[in-house]
DODO-87813 format. One line per field, with one value per residue: residue in one letter; residue number from 1; x, y, z of N, C-alpha, C in turn. Coordinates in Angstrom, 2 decimals. Layout:
residu: c(A_...)
num: c(NUM_...)
npx: c(X_...)
npy: c(Y_...)
npz: c(Z_...)
capx: c(X_...)
capy: c(Y_...)
capz: c(Z_...)
cpx: c(X_...)
cpy: c(Y_...)
cpz: c(Z_...)
This chain:
residu: c(M_P_Q_D_R_E_S_G_A_R_A_R_R_W_G_Y_E_N_A_R_I_V_A_V_H_L_G_A_T_L_I_N_P_G_K_S_N_E_A_I_W_N_N_R_K_I_L_I_T_S_A_H_H_G_T_P_N_I_S_V_T_I_A_T_L_D_R_I_E_A_I_V_A_S_L_Q_D_K_D_S_K_F_T_L_Y_E_I_T_P_L_W_F_R_Q_N_M_R_Q_S_C_S_S_G_G_S_H_I_M_M_V_K_C_A_D_V_R_S_A_G_R_I_R_G_R_M)
num: c(1_2_3_4_5_6_7_8_9_10_11_12_13_14_15_16_17_18_19_20_21_22_23_24_25_26_27_28_29_30_31_32_33_34_35_36_37_38_39_40_41_42_43_44_45_46_47_48_49_50_51_52_53_54_55_56_57_58_59_60_61_62_63_64_65_66_67_68_69_70_71_72_73_74_75_76_77_78_79_80_81_82_83_84_85_86_87_88_89_90_91_92_93_94_95_96_97_98_99_100_101_102_103_104_105_106_107_108_109_110_111_112_113_114_115_116_117_118_119_120_121_122_123_124_125)
npx: c(0.81_0.73_2.72_1.49_1.49_1.59_2.35_4.76_6.22_6.33_7.85_10.23_11.02_11.40_13.51_15.56_15.88_16.61_18.99_20.55_20.83_22.19_24.54_25.67_26.10_28.01_30.03_30.12_29.77_27.05_26.45_24.53_22.31_18.92_18.23_19.63_20.96_23.60_26.95_30.13_32.41_35.03_36.80_35.49_32.88_29.62_26.36_23.59_21.04_17.76_15.51_12.42_11.54_10.35_10.03_10.52_12.55_15.45_16.24_18.02_19.09_20.16_21.94_23.02_24.40_26.54_28.06_28.99_31.01_30.33_27.51_25.60_23.36_20.75_19.02_16.06_15.57_13.69_13.54_13.30_15.65_18.46_20.47_23.51_24.60_27.21_27.49_28.75_28.62_28.97_28.13_25.47_24.59_24.85_22.81_20.45_17.11_14.66_12.56_9.03_7.40_5.50_7.12_9.52_11.78_14.47_15.10_16.49_16.27_17.10_16.75_16.14_16.67_18.70_20.72_21.17_22.28_24.60_25.91_28.42_28.59_28.40_27.72_25.42_22.44)
npy: c(6.75_8.42_7.92_6.74_6.79_4.06_2.65_3.88_3.05_0.32_0.34_1.36_-0.70_-2.76_-1.62_-1.61_-4.38_-5.16_-3.72_-5.11_-7.57_-6.73_-5.74_-8.13_-9.44_-7.72_-7.87_-5.99_-4.13_-3.37_-0.44_0.28_-1.77_-2.09_0.42_2.19_2.53_2.80_1.77_0.06_-0.40_-1.71_-0.13_2.31_4.62_4.00_4.40_2.33_2.12_1.37_0.30_-0.79_-2.39_-0.13_1.94_5.36_6.98_7.31_8.14_10.33_11.71_15.07_15.30_12.72_12.60_14.22_12.61_10.32_8.37_7.12_5.95_3.08_1.95_-0.21_-1.49_-2.79_-4.97_-5.74_-8.52_-9.17_-9.42_-7.70_-4.95_-3.55_-0.32_2.00_5.29_8.63_10.89_13.50_13.36_12.68_15.02_16.86_16.08_15.99_16.61_18.24_16.40_16.05_15.46_16.07_17.69_16.84_18.36_18.00_15.81_14.47_13.62_11.46_10.40_6.99_6.05_7.77_7.05_4.45_5.01_6.53_5.33_3.16_-0.22_-2.59_-5.14_-7.92_-9.32)
npz: c(-16.32_-13.26_-10.28_-7.16_-3.56_-2.77_-5.15_-5.59_-3.33_-3.85_-6.21_-5.19_-3.43_-5.32_-6.77_-4.81_-4.46_-7.06_-7.28_-5.44_-6.76_-9.08_-7.90_-6.89_-9.33_-10.50_-8.65_-6.70_-3.59_-1.69_0.16_2.11_2.26_1.16_1.98_0.51_-2.78_-3.22_-3.75_-3.44_-5.94_-7.75_-6.21_-6.23_-5.49_-6.33_-7.85_-8.17_-10.39_-11.60_-14.21_-15.50_-18.64_-21.02_-19.23_-19.14_-17.97_-15.77_-12.40_-10.16_-7.09_-6.41_-4.25_-4.14_-6.58_-5.96_-4.32_-5.59_-7.95_-10.26_-12.20_-12.44_-14.61_-14.70_-17.12_-18.29_-21.01_-24.05_-24.04_-21.41_-19.99_-18.45_-19.36_-18.38_-17.95_-17.74_-16.65_-16.22_-13.39_-14.31_-17.02_-16.52_-15.20_-17.31_-18.95_-17.56_-16.28_-14.26_-12.05_-12.39_-10.32_-7.35_-4.74_-5.66_-6.25_-5.83_-7.24_-10.11_-13.57_-16.35_-19.74_-20.46_-23.02_-23.84_-22.06_-22.93_-25.41_-24.82_-22.69_-21.26_-21.84_-19.30_-18.75_-18.95_-17.79)
capx: c(0.06_1.61_2.83_0.93_2.36_1.74_3.14_6.11_6.87_6.58_8.97_11.43_11.42_11.94_14.81_16.54_16.13_17.37_20.35_21.25_21.16_23.22_25.78_26.23_26.57_29.23_31.03_30.12_29.25_26.11_26.87_23.44_21.27_17.53_18.03_20.36_21.51_25.01_27.80_31.55_32.75_36.37_37.31_34.77_31.51_28.69_24.93_22.93_19.66_17.14_14.24_11.74_11.38_9.28_10.13_11.25_13.62_16.01_16.37_19.06_18.99_21.32_22.89_23.71_25.36_27.71_28.79_29.38_31.94_29.72_26.16_25.36_21.94_20.29_17.83_15.45_15.38_12.45_13.58_13.22_16.98_18.91_21.79_24.07_25.30_27.89_27.56_29.39_27.78_29.06_27.22_24.10_24.30_24.73_21.63_19.33_16.04_14.03_11.35_7.78_6.61_5.38_8.17_10.67_12.71_15.85_15.24_16.78_16.03_17.59_16.03_16.78_17.17_19.98_21.68_21.49_23.14_25.86_26.52_29.37_27.99_29.18_27.27_24.02_22.01)
capy: c(6.93_8.87_7.06_7.15_6.36_2.60_2.22_4.39_2.16_-0.93_0.59_1.52_-2.05_-3.46_-1.01_-2.12_-5.79_-5.25_-3.24_-6.22_-8.55_-6.11_-5.70_-9.48_-9.68_-6.92_-8.06_-4.76_-4.26_-2.31_0.24_0.24_-2.51_-1.85_1.83_2.97_1.75_3.14_0.59_0.18_-1.28_-1.37_0.95_3.56_4.69_4.07_4.26_1.39_2.53_0.36_0.64_-1.82_-2.10_0.83_3.09_6.34_7.72_6.94_9.36_10.41_12.97_15.96_14.95_11.49_12.95_14.83_11.61_9.11_8.49_6.53_5.41_1.89_1.86_-1.55_-1.21_-4.02_-5.04_-6.38_-9.95_-9.20_-9.38_-6.34_-4.52_-2.62_0.78_2.93_6.70_9.45_11.95_14.67_13.13_12.78_16.46_17.54_15.60_15.84_17.59_18.07_15.58_16.81_15.01_17.04_17.48_16.21_19.37_17.52_14.59_14.74_12.47_11.41_9.40_5.68_5.95_8.48_6.21_3.34_5.54_7.10_4.56_2.07_-1.48_-3.26_-6.51_-8.27_-10.36)
capz: c(-15.10_-12.19_-9.11_-5.88_-2.46_-2.79_-6.31_-5.36_-2.36_-4.56_-7.12_-4.38_-2.99_-6.50_-7.05_-3.84_-4.76_-8.30_-6.99_-4.79_-7.81_-9.92_-7.11_-6.90_-10.70_-10.74_-7.59_-5.91_-2.23_-1.31_1.39_3.07_1.53_1.55_2.30_-0.48_-3.89_-3.38_-3.58_-3.77_-7.06_-8.26_-5.37_-6.51_-4.99_-7.46_-7.61_-9.07_-10.63_-12.44_-14.87_-16.28_-20.07_-21.27_-18.33_-19.95_-17.29_-14.48_-11.61_-9.14_-6.35_-6.52_-3.17_-4.53_-7.65_-5.34_-3.54_-6.34_-9.07_-11.46_-12.11_-13.25_-14.89_-15.06_-17.93_-18.80_-22.46_-24.49_-23.70_-19.94_-19.37_-18.16_-19.79_-17.40_-18.59_-16.83_-17.04_-15.19_-12.83_-15.19_-18.15_-15.99_-14.98_-18.60_-19.66_-16.64_-16.11_-12.96_-11.96_-12.30_-9.18_-6.26_-3.76_-6.30_-6.78_-5.67_-8.05_-11.51_-14.44_-17.73_-20.53_-20.61_-24.40_-23.89_-21.34_-23.83_-26.48_-24.35_-21.62_-21.54_-21.41_-18.26_-18.59_-19.25_-16.84)
cpx: c(1.03_1.63_2.04_1.85_2.63_2.60_4.58_6.89_7.21_7.78_10.28_11.95_12.02_13.33_15.89_16.89_16.95_18.81_21.17_21.71_22.27_24.55_26.45_26.83_27.90_30.37_31.18_29.54_28.33_26.51_25.81_22.24_19.87_17.21_18.68_20.85_22.96_25.85_29.25_31.84_34.08_36.94_36.69_33.39_30.59_27.26_24.40_21.48_19.06_15.85_13.72_11.71_10.18_9.27_11.00_12.49_14.21_16.20_17.44_18.86_20.28_22.37_23.68_24.75_26.64_28.60_29.41_30.35_31.39_28.30_26.12_23.84_21.62_18.97_17.31_15.22_14.06_12.39_13.56_14.56_17.36_20.29_22.25_24.92_25.95_27.90_28.22_28.39_27.81_28.12_25.78_23.71_24.08_23.44_20.36_18.29_15.33_12.78_10.13_6.95_6.58_6.42_9.44_11.69_14.17_16.12_15.41_16.66_16.79_16.82_16.84_17.36_18.52_21.07_22.11_22.43_24.53_26.61_27.47_28.76_28.93_28.71_25.82_23.65_20.53)
cpy: c(7.34_7.88_7.64_6.60_4.86_2.14_2.72_3.51_0.83_-0.78_0.72_0.16_-2.84_-2.92_-1.50_-3.57_-5.92_-4.75_-4.33_-7.25_-8.01_-6.10_-7.07_-9.77_-8.96_-7.27_-6.80_-5.05_-3.08_-1.74_0.12_-0.45_-2.25_-0.43_2.74_2.02_2.14_1.91_0.96_-0.86_-0.82_-0.15_2.31_3.48_4.90_4.08_3.28_1.84_1.60_0.88_-0.57_-1.40_-1.16_2.01_4.14_6.95_6.95_8.24_9.19_11.72_13.78_15.59_13.70_11.78_13.53_13.81_10.49_9.42_7.92_6.08_4.17_1.77_0.47_-1.39_-2.50_-3.90_-5.74_-7.85_-10.20_-9.33_-7.91_-6.12_-3.45_-1.58_1.65_4.32_7.48_10.44_13.21_14.52_13.27_14.25_17.20_17.18_15.55_16.95_17.26_17.20_16.48_16.44_16.07_16.71_16.89_17.19_18.96_16.28_14.98_13.47_12.61_10.30_8.11_5.53_6.64_7.69_5.06_3.79_5.92_6.24_3.48_0.77_-2.20_-4.68_-6.67_-9.39_-10.65)
cpz: c(-13.99_-11.02_-7.96_-4.79_-2.51_-3.96_-6.20_-4.39_-3.01_-5.49_-6.35_-3.90_-4.15_-6.84_-6.10_-4.14_-6.04_-8.10_-6.31_-5.82_-8.71_-9.18_-7.10_-8.27_-10.97_-9.77_-6.75_-4.52_-1.95_0.03_2.48_2.42_2.07_1.92_1.27_-1.57_-4.17_-3.03_-3.83_-4.85_-7.65_-7.53_-5.67_-5.91_-6.19_-6.95_-8.63_-9.18_-11.67_-13.06_-15.63_-17.75_-20.23_-20.32_-19.02_-19.31_-16.12_-13.72_-10.53_-8.40_-6.54_-5.47_-3.54_-5.61_-7.08_-4.62_-4.36_-7.48_-10.36_-11.14_-12.99_-13.38_-15.40_-15.80_-18.56_-20.31_-22.77_-24.10_-22.19_-19.24_-19.18_-18.76_-18.80_-18.14_-17.53_-17.45_-15.90_-14.61_-13.70_-16.38_-17.69_-15.82_-16.29_-19.33_-18.80_-16.78_-14.81_-13.06_-11.83_-11.08_-8.09_-5.21_-4.34_-6.85_-6.68_-6.52_-9.52_-12.32_-15.75_-18.44_-20.63_-22.01_-24.54_-23.17_-22.23_-24.94_-25.99_-23.34_-22.12_-20.99_-20.47_-18.01_-18.99_-18.30_-17.00)
């Protein structure tokens, strides 16, 4: 089912909250909490992105890919816990496709299954 404005806002709020939890778990510092999921971790600028179990994709804007050194994808497992996978912006670019949402020409997506296969596990929470 496609997102509408309300479900999109709910997903965005959940993403910000989950990014805060992931940042605490990693010992990272969010740069602009509640407005961005970018953080500083191990002296690198990263993006924390999240997906519920069964969500097929994670997404990142092109502008964000140009600013960060790594992506930490927090992907929910069947047991409702999250596994954290690190991927590079280069890997993301090599595997991305454009979002089909209206006005989403700047939003790129990759499959969560591909992240699970290629990503470096950075923790579980």
